[in-house]
Backbone as CSV, one residue per row, in Angstrom:
resi,resn,N_x,N_y,N_z,CA_x,CA_y,CA_z,C_x,C_y,C_z
1,UNK,3.496,-9.589,25.998,2.557,-10.422,25.245,2.604,-11.858,25.777
2,UNK,1.458,-12.360,26.226,1.370,-13.726,26.732,0.572,-14.597,25.765
3,UNK,1.087,-15.765,25.486,0.393,-16.703,24.609,-0.482,-17.630,25.447
4,UNK,-1.601,-18.106,24.891,-2.494,-18.989,25.654,-2.032,-20.441,25.691
5,UNK,-0.791,-20.683,25.314,-0.260,-22.047,25.298,1.241,-21.983,25.535
6,UNK,1.806,-23.118,25.927,3.244,-23.201,26.187,3.981,-23.717,24.951
7,UNK,5.300,-23.607,24.995,6.111,-24.163,23.905,5.878,-25.668,23.777
8,UNK,5.758,-26.360,24.914,5.514,-27.801,24.886,4.188,-28.116,24.198
9,UNK,3.138,-27.398,24.552,1.833,-27.634,23.926,1.885,-27.341,22.432
10,UNK,2.608,-26.292,22.072,2.741,-25.921,20.666,3.399,-27.045,19.869
11,UNK,4.490,-27.582,20.379,5.196,-28.650,19.673,4.420,-29.965,19.715
12,UNK,3.640,-30.169,20.768,2.791,-31.365,20.824,1.751,-31.360,19.703
13,UNK,1.245,-30.181,19.366,0.299,-30.073,18.248,0.961,-30.525,16.955
14,UNK,2.194,-30.092,16.732,2.909,-30.515,15.525,3.161,-32.015,15.528
15,UNK,3.436,-32.578,16.693,3.654,-34.022,16.766,2.412,-34.778,16.313
16,UNK,1.254,-34.385,16.809,0.009,-35.049,16.417,-0.277,-34.847,14.934
17,UNK,-0.059,-33.633,14.461,-0.288,-33.308,13.046,0.646,-34.107,12.142
18,UNK,1.926,-34.131,12.462,2.904,-34.841,11.631,2.643,-36.342,11.595
19,UNK,2.307,-36.923,12.725,2.050,-38.357,12.774,0.822,-38.736,11.951
20,UNK,-0.163,-37.860,11.916,-1.393,-38.157,11.177,-1.240,-37.923,9.678
21,UNK,-0.441,-36.925,9.281,-0.456,-36.488,7.882,0.912,-36.495,7.209
22,UNK,1.876,-37.247,7.735,3.207,-37.190,7.129,3.224,-37.536,5.642
23,UNK,2.372,-38.459,5.134,2.412,-38.690,3.684,1.966,-37.465,2.883
24,UNK,0.949,-36.756,3.375,0.478,-35.548,2.695,1.545,-34.460,2.758
25,UNK,2.157,-34.305,3.918,3.213,-33.307,4.091,4.355,-33.566,3.108
26,UNK,4.784,-34.810,3.016,5.876,-35.170,2.096,5.479,-34.915,0.651
27,UNK,4.260,-35.308,0.297,3.793,-35.125,-1.071,3.697,-33.662,-1.458
28,UNK,3.185,-32.826,-0.564,3.072,-31.403,-0.866,4.442,-30.749,-0.982
29,UNK,5.413,-31.224,-0.201,6.768,-30.677,-0.333,7.335,-30.994,-1.715
30,UNK,7.195,-32.234,-2.158,7.721,-32.639,-3.470,7.031,-31.854,-4.584
31,UNK,5.723,-31.720,-4.505,4.975,-30.983,-5.528,5.396,-29.517,-5.551
32,UNK,5.566,-28.927,-4.377,5.984,-27.525,-4.302,7.355,-27.329,-4.930
33,UNK,8.289,-28.209,-4.614,9.628,-28.106,-5.194,9.571,-28.256,-6.709
34,UNK,8.790,-29.208,-7.201,8.710,-29.460,-8.640,8.100,-28.275,-9.383
35,UNK,7.016,-27.720,-8.863,6.357,-26.594,-9.534,7.236,-25.350,-9.493
36,UNK,7.935,-25.149,-8.390,8.835,-23.999,-8.290,9.950,-24.092,-9.320
37,UNK,10.577,-25.257,-9.434,11.650,-25.441,-10.414,11.110,-25.278,-11.828
38,UNK,9.937,-25.820,-12.092,9.324,-25.705,-13.424,9.090,-24.243,-13.793
39,UNK,8.532,-23.470,-12.880,8.272,-22.064,-13.174,9.557,-21.261,-13.303
40,UNK,10.554,-21.606,-12.506,11.828,-20.901,-12.587,12.487,-21.129,-13.945
41,UNK,12.427,-22.348,-14.447,13.082,-22.662,-15.718,12.327,-22.119,-16.921
42,UNK,10.999,-22.111,-16.850,10.203,-21.765,-18.025,9.695,-20.332,-18.018
43,UNK,9.758,-19.647,-16.849,9.237,-18.283,-16.705,7.784,-18.183,-17.162
44,UNK,6.997,-19.212,-16.893,5.582,-19.184,-17.227,4.840,-18.286,-16.250
45,UNK,3.558,-18.005,-16.582,2.775,-17.226,-15.630,2.558,-18.056,-14.365
46,UNK,1.998,-17.408,-13.368,1.959,-17.998,-12.032,0.751,-18.880,-11.760
47,UNK,-0.003,-19.293,-12.770,-1.228,-20.034,-12.485,-0.968,-21.322,-11.707
48,UNK,0.048,-22.064,-12.099,0.325,-23.308,-11.369,0.801,-23.017,-9.947
49,UNK,1.600,-21.957,-9.788,2.042,-21.575,-8.448,0.871,-21.120,-7.587
50,UNK,-0.030,-20.341,-8.174,-1.181,-19.866,-7.407,-2.107,-21.019,-7.031
51,UNK,-2.254,-21.994,-7.922,-3.065,-23.171,-7.584,-2.441,-23.920,-6.413
52,UNK,-1.124,-24.077,-6.461,-0.416,-24.735,-5.358,-0.565,-23.948,-4.060
53,UNK,-0.370,-22.624,-4.130,-0.492,-21.804,-2.926,-1.908,-21.846,-2.368
54,UNK,-2.901,-21.905,-3.248,-4.286,-22.022,-2.778,-4.469,-23.298,-1.962
55,UNK,-3.880,-24.392,-2.437,-3.974,-25.666,-1.708,-3.262,-25.565,-0.362
56,UNK,-2.056,-25.002,-0.356,-1.284,-24.897,0.886,-1.980,-24.003,1.908
57,UNK,-2.530,-22.890,1.449,-3.219,-21.988,2.372,-4.507,-22.619,2.889
58,UNK,-5.269,-23.264,2.016,-6.518,-23.899,2.458,-6.229,-25.051,3.419
59,UNK,-5.229,-25.853,3.099,-4.863,-26.974,3.966,-4.428,-26.467,5.344
60,UNK,-3.588,-25.443,5.354,-3.132,-24.889,6.630,-4.298,-24.313,7.431
61,UNK,-5.230,-23.672,6.732,-6.365,-23.081,7.421,-7.301,-24.106,8.019
62,UNK,-7.654,-25.115,7.227,-8.637,-26.103,7.681,-8.002,-27.152,8.586
63,UNK,-6.961,-27.804,8.081,-6.400,-28.947,8.804,-5.550,-28.489,9.985
64,UNK,-4.598,-27.595,9.733,-3.728,-27.194,10.849,-4.472,-26.306,11.850
65,UNK,-5.011,-25.173,11.370,-5.611,-24.221,12.307,-6.887,-24.756,12.950
66,UNK,-7.844,-25.190,12.134,-9.158,-25.537,12.669,-9.197,-26.893,13.366
67,UNK,-8.432,-27.856,12.868,-8.492,-29.196,13.464,-7.486,-29.361,14.598
68,UNK,-6.288,-28.788,14.453,-5.230,-29.030,15.441,-4.935,-27.821,16.330
69,UNK,-4.586,-26.708,15.735,-4.134,-25.566,16.531,-5.246,-25.000,17.418
70,UNK,-6.488,-25.129,16.996,-7.613,-24.617,17.774,-7.704,-25.269,19.156
71,UNK,-7.133,-26.466,19.286,-7.201,-27.168,20.572,-6.417,-26.456,21.670
72,UNK,-5.459,-25.608,21.292,-4.675,-24.877,22.299,-4.790,-23.365,22.152
73,UNK,-5.389,-22.900,21.055,-5.492,-21.456,20.823,-6.828,-21.129,20.164
74,UNK,-7.776,-20.533,20.895,-9.083,-20.202,20.310,-8.988,-19.265,19.110
75,UNK,-7.923,-18.468,19.040,-7.756,-17.548,17.914,-7.543,-18.278,16.599
76,UNK,-7.266,-19.579,16.652,-7.055,-20.357,15.427,-8.296,-20.373,14.546
77,UNK,-9.476,-20.156,15.126,-10.694,-20.056,14.311,-10.566,-18.874,13.353
78,UNK,-10.124,-17.743,13.883,-9.912,-16.545,13.069,-8.756,-16.751,12.100
79,UNK,-7.668,-17.344,12.579,-6.519,-17.587,11.704,-6.910,-18.463,10.515
80,UNK,-7.674,-19.522,10.785,-8.109,-20.396,9.708,-8.932,-19.659,8.673
81,UNK,-9.792,-18.749,9.128,-10.601,-17.961,8.197,-9.720,-17.070,7.326
82,UNK,-8.688,-16.471,7.927,-7.749,-15.665,7.148,-7.069,-16.500,6.072
83,UNK,-6.649,-17.692,6.435,-5.952,-18.550,5.477,-6.882,-18.987,4.349
84,UNK,-8.132,-19.243,4.666,-9.080,-19.606,3.613,-9.364,-18.418,2.699
85,UNK,-9.401,-17.222,3.244,-9.599,-16.036,2.413,-8.445,-15.864,1.430
86,UNK,-7.212,-16.080,1.898,-6.063,-15.980,1.000,-6.089,-17.093,-0.033
87,UNK,-6.500,-18.287,0.368,-6.623,-19.391,-0.588,-7.627,-19.045,-1.676
88,UNK,-8.756,-18.450,-1.298,-9.769,-18.061,-2.280,-9.221,-17.021,-3.246
89,UNK,-8.404,-16.107,-2.736,-7.794,-15.099,-3.600,-6.872,-15.749,-4.623
90,UNK,-6.085,-16.724,-4.200,-5.201,-17.409,-5.133,-5.996,-18.213,-6.164
91,UNK,-7.120,-18.790,-5.765,-7.984,-19.476,-6.733,-8.459,-18.485,-7.786
92,UNK,-8.835,-17.292,-7.369,-9.251,-16.251,-8.310,-8.127,-15.937,-9.292
93,UNK,-6.895,-15.859,-8.793,-5.758,-15.567,-9.660,-5.495,-16.692,-10.663
94,UNK,-5.849,-17.925,-10.302,-5.678,-19.044,-11.236,-6.532,-18.824,-12.479
95,UNK,-7.748,-18.359,-12.285,-8.680,-18.192,-13.402,-8.582,-16.819,-14.057
96,UNK,-7.890,-15.906,-13.422,-7.622,-14.596,-14.013,-6.115,-14.391,-13.962
97,UNK,-5.404,-14.925,-14.976,-3.937,-14.953,-14.928,-3.335,-13.630,-14.474
98,UNK,-2.574,-13.707,-13.409,-2.002,-12.524,-12.770,-0.604,-12.855,-12.283
99,UNK,0.381,-12.154,-12.802,1.722,-12.299,-12.261,2.588,-13.308,-12.984
100,UNK,3.876,-13.023,-12.955,4.872,-13.923,-13.527,6.111,-13.857,-12.645
101,UNK,6.483,-14.983,-12.056,7.633,-15.007,-11.153,8.929,-15.047,-11.951
102,UNK,9.879,-14.209,-11.553,11.184,-14.179,-12.203,12.272,-14.356,-11.144
103,UNK,12.774,-15.571,-11.041,13.874,-15.845,-10.118,15.180,-15.673,-10.884
104,UNK,15.733,-14.458,-10.811,16.959,-14.147,-11.534,17.890,-13.373,-10.607
105,UNK,18.869,-12.689,-11.173,19.852,-11.982,-10.354,19.449,-10.546,-10.043
106,UNK,18.214,-10.174,-10.357,17.724,-8.863,-9.945,17.485,-8.869,-8.437
107,UNK,17.283,-7.684,-7.868,17.005,-7.604,-6.431,15.760,-8.407,-6.097
108,UNK,14.723,-8.234,-6.910,13.479,-8.979,-6.684,13.699,-10.481,-6.792
109,UNK,14.415,-10.880,-7.824,14.649,-12.301,-8.036,15.422,-12.933,-6.892
110,UNK,16.426,-12.221,-6.392,17.235,-12.755,-5.296,16.451,-12.820,-3.991
111,UNK,15.694,-11.762,-3.699,14.887,-11.768,-2.475,13.817,-12.853,-2.531
112,UNK,13.114,-12.902,-3.662,12.074,-13.915,-3.806,12.636,-15.318,-3.772
113,UNK,13.745,-15.515,-4.473,14.363,-16.835,-4.494,14.811,-17.281,-3.118
114,UNK,15.318,-16.338,-2.317,15.752,-16.688,-0.963,14.589,-17.229,-0.141
115,UNK,13.458,-16.525,-0.150,12.345,-16.952,0.696,11.683,-18.226,0.186
116,UNK,11.629,-18.407,-1.132,11.100,-19.666,-1.664,12.004,-20.826,-1.250
117,UNK,13.314,-20.652,-1.432,14.258,-21.711,-1.054,14.220,-21.961,0.451
118,UNK,14.150,-20.896,1.226,14.105,-21.058,2.682,12.852,-21.815,3.100
119,UNK,11.721,-21.507,2.455,10.491,-22.223,2.769,10.599,-23.709,2.480
120,UNK,11.295,-24.053,1.397,11.484,-25.464,1.066,12.462,-26.138,2.035
121,UNK,13.456,-25.393,2.489,14.446,-25.944,3.424,13.999,-25.833,4.882
122,UNK,12.831,-25.286,5.103,12.325,-25.027,6.451,12.378,-26.248,7.373
123,UNK,11.972,-27.442,6.921,12.084,-28.605,7.819,13.518,-28.863,8.265
124,UNK,14.459,-28.757,7.330,15.870,-28.978,7.657,16.381,-27.922,8.631
125,UNK,15.974,-26.671,8.424,16.412,-25.593,9.316,15.964,-25.871,10.749
126,UNK,14.730,-26.326,10.916,14.251,-26.653,12.259,15.047,-27.792,12.889
127,UNK,15.431,-28.773,12.079,16.267,-29.859,12.592,17.633,-29.340,13.022
128,UNK,18.214,-28.456,12.214,19.516,-27.874,12.546,19.446,-27.108,13.862
129,UNK,18.315,-26.458,14.104,18.146,-25.678,15.333,17.766,-26.534,16.537
130,UNK,17.751,-27.855,16.370,17.629,-28.737,17.522,16.271,-29.349,17.777
131,UNK,15.273,-29.044,16.961,13.977,-29.690,17.134,14.041,-31.108,16.579
132,UNK,13.227,-31.992,17.122,13.265,-33.395,16.730,11.880,-33.863,16.290
133,UNK,11.887,-34.740,15.285,10.637,-35.322,14.804,10.061,-36.237,15.888
134,UNK,8.741,-36.215,16.094,7.713,-35.516,15.318,7.338,-34.149,15.874
135,UNK,7.994,-33.712,16.970,7.627,-32.435,17.601,8.373,-31.295,16.918
136,UNK,7.989,-31.053,15.668,8.718,-30.092,14.842,7.802,-29.576,13.730
137,UNK,7.825,-28.281,13.433,7.120,-27.789,12.246,7.877,-28.238,10.991
138,UNK,7.196,-28.887,10.085,7.834,-29.390,8.869,7.383,-28.605,7.642
139,UNK,6.274,-29.004,7.058,5.791,-28.366,5.835,4.277,-28.487,5.822
140,UNK,3.640,-27.768,4.876,2.174,-27.743,4.797,1.567,-27.250,6.107
141,UNK,2.253,-26.285,6.703,1.786,-25.571,7.891,1.975,-24.072,7.613
142,UNK,1.426,-23.200,8.443,1.368,-21.785,8.077,2.695,-21.106,7.767
143,UNK,3.714,-21.258,8.610,4.904,-20.428,8.444,5.691,-20.699,7.157
144,UNK,6.023,-21.944,6.808,6.694,-22.140,5.523,5.818,-21.759,4.341
145,UNK,4.500,-21.932,4.487,3.582,-21.514,3.423,3.681,-20.013,3.188
146,UNK,3.717,-19.241,4.269,3.799,-17.786,4.139,5.173,-17.355,3.632
147,UNK,6.228,-18.034,4.043,7.563,-17.703,3.548,7.664,-17.921,2.044
148,UNK,7.152,-19.036,1.559,7.163,-19.295,0.119,6.289,-18.282,-0.605
149,UNK,5.137,-17.977,-0.030,4.251,-16.981,-0.629,4.943,-15.628,-0.732
150,UNK,5.641,-15.227,0.326,6.370,-13.959,0.296,7.391,-13.956,-0.832
151,UNK,8.087,-15.076,-1.009,9.054,-15.165,-2.091,8.415,-15.029,-3.455
152,UNK,7.291,-15.703,-3.654,6.582,-15.621,-4.938,6.110,-14.193,-5.191
153,UNK,5.536,-13.547,-4.185,5.028,-12.185,-4.360,6.152,-11.203,-4.651
154,UNK,7.258,-11.310,-3.931,8.368,-10.386,-4.138,8.999,-10.548,-5.514
155,UNK,9.043,-11.781,-6.023,9.723,-12.049,-7.294,8.805,-11.931,-8.501
156,UNK,7.528,-11.648,-8.284,6.559,-11.659,-9.380,6.195,-10.254,-9.831
157,UNK,5.971,-10.119,-11.124,5.434,-8.893,-11.689,3.929,-9.047,-11.861
158,UNK,3.208,-7.951,-11.707,1.791,-7.949,-12.045,0.858,-8.502,-10.998
159,UNK,1.321,-8.703,-9.763,0.445,-9.203,-8.702,-0.122,-8.008,-7.936
160,UNK,-1.443,-7.902,-7.799,-2.034,-6.771,-7.069,-1.513,-6.698,-5.638
161,UNK,-1.317,-5.491,-5.157,-0.733,-5.323,-3.831,-1.651,-5.794,-2.705
162,UNK,-2.972,-5.834,-2.951,-3.851,-6.312,-1.876,-3.607,-7.785,-1.559
163,UNK,-2.953,-8.508,-2.480,-2.632,-9.916,-2.225,-1.590,-10.065,-1.122
164,UNK,-0.909,-8.963,-0.787,0.123,-9.003,0.249,-0.454,-8.930,1.661
165,UNK,-1.692,-8.464,1.808,-2.197,-8.054,3.117,-2.214,-9.191,4.139
166,UNK,-2.835,-10.327,3.798,-2.936,-11.425,4.763,-1.570,-12.046,5.053
167,UNK,-0.722,-12.312,4.035,0.631,-12.777,4.372,1.368,-11.803,5.295
168,UNK,1.182,-10.506,5.067,1.832,-9.506,5.909,1.326,-9.586,7.351
169,UNK,0.019,-9.756,7.516,-0.555,-9.908,8.859,0.039,-11.128,9.557
170,UNK,0.162,-12.234,8.798,0.675,-13.451,9.433,2.145,-13.336,9.815
171,UNK,2.933,-12.623,9.018,4.344,-12.463,9.394,4.466,-11.742,10.731
172,UNK,3.562,-10.791,10.994,3.601,-10.076,12.273,3.162,-10.978,13.422
173,UNK,2.082,-11.736,13.208,1.570,-12.621,14.260,2.571,-13.727,14.572
174,UNK,2.977,-14.445,13.533,3.843,-15.609,13.741,5.275,-15.207,14.068
175,UNK,5.729,-14.088,13.501,7.086,-13.646,13.799,7.259,-13.287,15.262
176,UNK,6.275,-12.590,15.831,6.354,-12.244,17.252,6.209,-13.485,18.128
177,UNK,5.321,-14.411,17.728,5.171,-15.655,18.493,6.446,-16.486,18.439
178,UNK,7.142,-16.453,17.301,8.383,-17.220,17.169,9.420,-16.778,18.189
179,UNK,9.467,-15.479,18.453,10.418,-14.970,19.443,10.057,-15.485,20.835
180,UNK,8.768,-15.442,21.167,8.328,-15.889,22.490,8.512,-17.392,22.676
181,UNK,8.338,-18.156,21.590,8.419,-19.618,21.669,9.807,-20.153,21.310
182,UNK,10.697,-19.260,20.900,12.073,-19.641,20.539,12.100,-20.597,19.340
183,UNK,11.204,-20.375,18.380,11.227,-21.146,17.129,12.068,-20.352,16.136
184,UNK,13.367,-20.590,16.153,14.295,-19.728,15.417,14.121,-19.808,13.905
185,UNK,13.630,-20.918,13.405,13.421,-21.038,11.960,12.374,-20.061,11.456
186,UNK,11.530,-19.547,12.364,10.483,-18.608,11.966,10.926,-17.151,12.038
187,UNK,12.115,-16.871,12.534,12.560,-15.480,12.652,12.566,-14.743,11.305
188,UNK,12.927,-15.401,10.172,12.896,-14.695,8.887,11.510,-14.188,8.478
189,UNK,10.461,-14.654,9.154,9.133,-14.102,8.869,9.105,-12.597,9.090
190,UNK,9.829,-12.118,10.089,9.854,-10.685,10.366,10.500,-9.921,9.215
191,UNK,11.573,-10.475,8.657,12.210,-9.845,7.499,11.294,-9.899,6.285
192,UNK,10.630,-11.037,6.092,9.696,-11.163,4.969,8.582,-10.137,5.084
193,UNK,8.061,-9.954,6.298,7.007,-8.972,6.498,7.472,-7.560,6.198
194,UNK,8.677,-7.220,6.640,9.210,-5.883,6.376,9.366,-5.640,4.880
195,UNK,9.863,-6.639,4.161,10.049,-6.497,2.718,8.714,-6.406,1.989
196,UNK,7.732,-7.198,2.404,6.405,-7.106,1.795,5.798,-5.727,2.034
197,UNK,5.987,-5.197,3.241,5.450,-3.872,3.550,6.089,-2.807,2.660
198,UNK,7.402,-2.875,2.495,8.090,-1.924,1.620,7.580,-2.059,0.194
199,UNK,7.395,-3.292,-0.268,6.949,-3.525,-1.641,5.518,-3.031,-1.860
200,UNK,4.695,-3.094,-0.822,3.335,-2.564,-0.927,3.329,-1.043,-1.014
201,UNK,4.156,-0.415,-0.181,4.147,1.044,-0.080,4.944,1.693,-1.204
202,UNK,6.085,1.104,-1.525,6.977,1.672,-2.544,7.408,0.571,-3.499
203,UNK,6.526,0.164,-4.426,6.803,-1.001,-5.273,8.031,-0.872,-6.168
204,UNK,8.558,0.337,-6.340,9.769,0.488,-7.151,11.049,0.347,-6.325
205,UNK,10.905,0.137,-5.030,12.089,0.071,-4.165,13.018,-1.074,-4.539
206,UNK,12.453,-2.175,-5.009,13.255,-3.346,-5.374,13.339,-3.523,-6.884
207,UNK,13.066,-2.462,-7.637,13.074,-2.550,-9.088,11.674,-2.415,-9.640
208,UNK,11.582,-2.104,-10.912,10.294,-1.876,-11.554,9.425,-3.112,-11.475
209,UNK,8.161,-2.875,-11.170,7.179,-3.961,-11.106,6.052,-3.596,-12.051
210,UNK,5.963,-4.296,-13.169,4.985,-3.942,-14.191,3.830,-4.909,-14.184
211,UNK,2.718,-4.469,-14.741,1.553,-5.338,-14.874,1.789,-6.337,-15.984
212,UNK,1.331,-7.552,-15.795,1.491,-8.596,-16.795,0.400,-8.487,-17.828
213,UNK,0.747,-8.665,-19.075,-0.242,-8.667,-20.135,-1.129,-9.887,-20.016
214,UNK,-2.399,-9.730,-20.368,-3.323,-10.857,-20.332,-2.871,-11.927,-21.297
215,UNK,-3.063,-13.164,-20.898,-2.636,-14.291,-21.726,-3.730,-15.317,-21.786
216,UNK,-3.888,-15.911,-22.925,-4.882,-16.974,-23.084,-4.224,-18.317,-23.230
217,UNK,-2.905,-18.339,-23.089,-2.199,-19.608,-23.243,-2.350,-20.453,-22.014
């Protein structure tokens, strides 16, 4: 498998993106951490999380893929469309309450909690692996967005399985590219994809997953 860009070109895209949008990146990280902690403590339905994920997916699709990544990879046009489709799905879930995340000591809670936490620590992990600012993937870009999404989906009850499809596709695309580009922080995408696939095919594998009752609160 050959990529249409080099590792240097790939990291140069992140440098331009980070320099232009670092305040937005920082703000979205803080908001994501705050909403995640709020939902974990209160066990509320996922509407606030889905609204946040809709923003992260739409931002990654439009700003990262269409404005920046497209300059080195023509396939980014298609990738951006996929991300916008997933964002639209999460918007639908905001208005039709679906799912409740449970970060606890169950198998689902531990798996989901790991990927959510890893997504939040993603900038630090890249620094530990030797990448330097600004030529580094930080936040509000596709891979940490998908890792956090995988965590939310795995830890949530009542989320339709079709919501897994696009995140699953991206774990395969980005996970394989991570190996070729030596972006080690993205290697867990392959594990996330495998777990999402198992959860789609055999939803009882990680414990019972029940539908959430409708709520008007």
